[in-house]
C-alpha positions, -999 to 999 in steps of 0.1 A, spaced: 376 451 -73 368 489 -74 390 513 -55 390 551 -53 421 571 -61 427 605 -47 456 626 -62 458 659 -44 487 672 -66 463 673 -95 430 677 -75 417 645 -91 396 616 -79 384 585 -97 372 550 -92 393 523 -108 392 485 -113 422 466 -100 430 430 -89 441 440 -54 452 470 -34 490 466 -41 482 470 -78 462 501 -74 486 516 -48 514 516 -74 494 539 -97 496 567 -70 531 560 -59 524 541 -27 545 511 -17 535 481 4 550 483 39 551 521 38 515 529 43 491 539 71 455 529 72 424 546 86 386 548 84 369 577 67 334 568 76 308 541 83 275 536 66 243 533 88 235 500 72 270 486 81 304 487 65 321 519 54 351 534 36 387 529 46 418 544 31 456 541 30 483 566 23 520 571 28 527 565 64 548 597 69 527 620 47 517 644 75 554 649 85 567 660 51 574 697 53 542 716 44 557 735 15 563 701 -2 530 684 5 495 686 -8 464 679 13 428 669 11 400 661 35 371 637 36 346 646 63 366 660 92 398 640 84 429 656 69 450 634 47 484 643 32 495 631 -2 479 605 -25 455 579 -11 436 548 -21 400 543 -8 383 510 -4 349 497 8 345 473 36 314 454 48 300 449 83 325 420 88 354 442 79 361 425 46 372 446 16 345 452 -9 340 474 -40 340 511 -34 307 520 -51 309 558 -48 335 583 -40 329 604 -9 330 642 -11 367 653 -12 380 688 -5 414 697 -18 436 724 -3 461 746 -22 485 749 7 489 747 45 473 781 49 440 767 35 443 737 58 448 760 88 417 780 78 397 748 77 410 737 111 402 771 127 367 771 112 360 736 126 355 720 92 384 695 99 403 683 129 439 690 135 459 658 132 477 649 164 494 620 182 485 616 219 488 591 247 460 595 271 456 633 271 493 640 266 498 655 231 531 643 216 528 658 182 504 681 164 503 691 127 523 710 114 549 708 141 583 694 130 590 658 136 611 651 167 614 613 166 650 607 154 642 570 144 613 580 123 633 609 107 661 584 99 636 561 82 621 589 62 655 602 51 664 566 40 634 566 17 641 602 5 609 617 19 623 640 46 650 666 43 640 689 73 
């Protein structure tokens, strides 16, 4: 199966062949059970592109993280892209979408202010609980991140 790899630390993208997503995830340092999933876009004819990345990537202190965007979506750290069909089944990723890499959080802020990307946030109804790059306040999540060595704030 064909997957897309995005490595923002080296500003690199490529399509690779792998048996399944856990195999390809290892090549960019992602571990099963510690990922978050999302949709980057849908094709007019059906299906689209999905991705997964480290579940706490946006909460890592900005001076230690690298970012990229696809469309108006900001993603932190390495990611794996995959195609899906109109039934939601994983299919080959035939082409990489356009990826924009950011040198640092200042470039990300410029892209947000100019409207090129959306500011990541967590909200319930219209109550915003967290907004990038605010520090993380959930002690349970902080404890899990420290356990995995990804948070030292």
